[in-house]
N, C-alpha and C positions, 0 to 999 in steps of 0.2 A: 226367480223363472231363470231359467238358462237362454241362457241367446243362441238361435239358432240360425247355422249359415245356407242361402238357399241359391245362391248364387254357387253351380255347381266349381270345380279345382279347373284350373288347364292341361290337356294333357298332352307328354309331345312325345312322338314321334321319330322315330330311327328306322335309315335303315342299318343295314348289320355291312349292305355291301361299296354302298358310299355313301356322301355324305348329308345325303338330305334328312331333314328335321325338319317339321312342323309338327307344327301347334293346332291345340282344338278347343270347344271349349268342354266339358265333363268327359266323363269317361266313358259312357255310349257302348253303346255294342257293337257297331262299325267298328275294323278296321280299316287305317284309310290304305287307299293302295298310290306311287307312284309309281312312273317311267324315269326304271333303274338305269340310269348308266352305265352303273357296270356289268348289266343285262344285258346290251341292246338297244334299250328302250320297251322291254319287255312293263308293261305296269303288272305294280309286284307289291305284294301285302308290306308295310311297316308292323315294327313292334315297337311298344310302349315304349320308355327309355328306363333301363336298366332292366329288361327280361331280355331272355337269351331264349332260342331259337335255332334249325337247324334250316336253312328253304335250299329247296333241291327243286329243280325244269327236269321232267321225265319227259319222257323224249315220243312221240307217235310210233306206237310198230304197228300200224295199218297202211294198208297201201293209203298214199296221198293222193297218185293219176294229178288231174287236174283242178285240185283246188287248191281253194286260198288259203295256204296256213299262215300262224306266221312264224316266223323259221329266227334260230340263236345265230349271232356272228359263223359258227360253221357253218350256216343252211341247214342245219339239223330243225326236222318240223318238230317243234314244243306241240303238246296238247295240254302238259300241265300241270300248276304251280307246290309243291306241299311244304306246305311252312310248319314246322313239328316245334310246337313253342316245350319251354321246360319242363313242365310241366303231367308231358305225353301229348297234351294233347295236341291233336293235328286238326290244319283248316287246307284244303283245297280248290285251290282255284280252279277250272279248265275253259280255255283258249278255242271258241269253234270257229273250221272253219268260214270264211268270210264269206256269204249272197251278195251274186250280181244280179240283175236286172237289167235285158234289155226291148228295145221295141223298132220296128219297121215301120215307115210314113204306108203309106197304103196307096 
């Protein structure tokens, strides 16, 4: 009878732009995010070790006004990150404006 390994192997994830490396159990379906020091602290996706891909930050094209949006090191508002993997699949992460609430005393 063949032996079946029920413990999933570790998956190592790397960032192509900074030195961040993390290890997770199993392959899973969720790509981990990290605060990338090379991109001003944006939470960006990582690649499985050995995988290649192209990461692009897309600037917001509409009027920002008084909305609290995430900006890059040059002060440009970023609306999404696109990760195109070597197999042609593209993953997209959107950065929505931050909501604020206020109150007043009666």
